[in-house]
N, C-alpha and C positions, 0 to 999 in steps of 0.2 A: 741438768741437775734434777735429782729425784726429790730431795727435801730442801726447802728454803726456810731458814730460821732468822728472824729478826729478834735479837736479844737486847732488851731494854733494861737499863738500870732505873729504878723507881725515881720519882721526883723527890726533891728535897724534903726531908722529914724535919719535925721539930728538933729531934736529937741532932741531926746533921747541922741544923742552924745553930744549935747551942754548943757544938763541939763535943758531943758525947758519943762514945763508941757503943754500937747497938748489938751486932751479932744477932742472937736470937731474941733480944729484947724488942718489945713493940714500941712504936712511936708513930703517931699519925703524920700525914703530910702537913707541911707548913703552907701558908698562903702562896708562897713562891712555888712550892712543889706542885700545888694544884695548877698554877698558871703554866708551869713547865709541861705538865701532862696534857693540858688543854691545847697548848700551842703545838705540841708534836702531833696530837690527833688531828687538829685542824689542818696542819701542813700536809699530812698524809691524805686526808679527805680531799683537799684542794688538788692534790697531784694525782688523784685517782688510784692511790695505792690500796690494794686489797689483800686481806688475809683470810685464810680458811678456818684457823683455830686460834683461840686466845687462851694461854695458860699463864698462871701466876703463882708465885710464892704466896702462902697464906698469911705471911706477916703483914701487918696493917699498912705499912708504907707502900708495899708492893701492891697489895690488893686494892687499895684506894686508887693508885695509879691505873691499874688494870680496869677498874670500874669506870673510870673516865674514858678509857679507850673503848670499852664495851658499849657505852652509851653513844659515843660520838660515831663509832664505826659500824654499829649494828651487829656486834659479835656476842656470842654466848661465852661466858667466862667459866673456866675450870681452874681450881686451885690444886696444887700438888706440893706436899712438903719437901719433895726431893729438890725443889728449886729455892728452898730457904737459904738465907745467908749462912756462912760458916759459923759454927758454934765457937765462940772466942773465950770460953771458959771464964776465968776470973777477970779477964780483960773487959768483959761486958759491963757497961756502966761507968767506965773510967773516962776521965777527960782525954780528949784526943791527944793532946800534947804529952800527957803522962804515958799513955798507951804507946805512942811512937818511941818515946825515950826508953821505956822498958823493953820494947821489941828490939831496939838496936843494941841495948846493953846486954841482953840475955837472949841471943838468937838460939833457935833450936839446934841441938848438936846433930840430930839425924831427922830425916823426913818422917820418921815414925813417932817422934816425940809429941805428946799432946801440947797444944798451944796454950799458954797461960794456965798450966797445970792440969786443967780438966777439959779443955776444948778439943776440937778436931785436929788431928795431926794433918800434915800436908798430904800424906797418903790417903787418909780417910776422906779428906775433901776431894782429892783426885778421883777416888773410887765412886764417891757420890755423884760427882760431875759426869763420870762415865755412865752411871746408871741413868742419869737424866737424859743424856744423848741417846742411850740405848732405847729408852722409852719412846723417844720421838721416832727413831728410825724403824722401830717395830710397828709404827702406825702407818697410815696412808701417806703416800708421797704428795705433799701439798705445802701450803705456806703457813708457817706458824709464827705468831707474835707471842713472845714470852717475856714476862716482866719478872725480874729477879733483882739480884744484888751484886755489887761490885766484886766481892770476894769470890762468890760462886761463879759469876760470869767469867772471871779471869780463869778459873779452873776449867770451865767448859771449853774455852778457847784453847787452853794448853792441851787438853785431851784431844780436841779435834786436830790440832797441829802437831801432835805427837811429841809434846814436851813433858817429860816425866818429872816428878818431884825430886829435889836434891836437898842436901843439907844447907846449901846456900840459898839466899833469897831468890825466889823464882822470877823469871822474866814477867813483867806486868804490862797489861793493856789498860790504859786509863779510860775509865768511864766516869764522866761527870754525871750529876743528877740529870736524868733525861737523856743521857747519851745512849747510843745503841750501836751494835755491830750486826752486820748481815753475813751469814755464812751459808754455804750450800754443800750438800753431799751429792756426788755423782753416782751413777749406777755401779761403778767399781768400788765404792766405799771411800773414795778420796774426798777430802774437804777443801773448800776454798774460802778464804776470808775476803769478802768482796768490799766491805766498807767498815770503818770505825768512825762514827760521827759524834762529836761532842759539842752541843750548843753551849753558849755562855752560861756559866753557873756561879752562884755565890756560895755553893756548898764547899765543905772541907775537901782537900785534895786526896786524902787517904780513902781508897776504894772501900775498905771494910768499916768505915765510920758509920 
């Protein structure tokens, strides 16, 4: 493998705990979210897991998670808005139950349709996920620890595995808070999904919450 990526969903945020959909909205980590990040960092340190680079979404819940990793693992932190969560338009700030109900009652008719009137379409999200991966493979071949969000990380995995957007609900990979996937790109450009690990979590099940 030439590039190794560990893709981590942030720890539980206050909004996750309270069942509020975030998207681009900011919310700090809850006490549980901090414990989740600390536990994951401690496990990696105990196992001797090493990373060369640490990247994060600038949104507070991801950045605070990454700051815990940086301190525990001795890494320098960089933030990049390409790793932000999907813009969910008017869905941001809704209660999760209402958001899911509306999503199922009014699904997008095409993958080009903005989500919740003004958010990113499935294709816009897919294109941004592709840019995020492109930015990594344009860099040195090494180990990357990346802290992001469930919606965007799902899109990144679909890009790596060659799954394009459709009008139907896309295949999903479940990331609980503090869950992570490990993917690697070989010299020929092919990607391998090595692991998808989800520790126990009290967070809502919807990845884009």
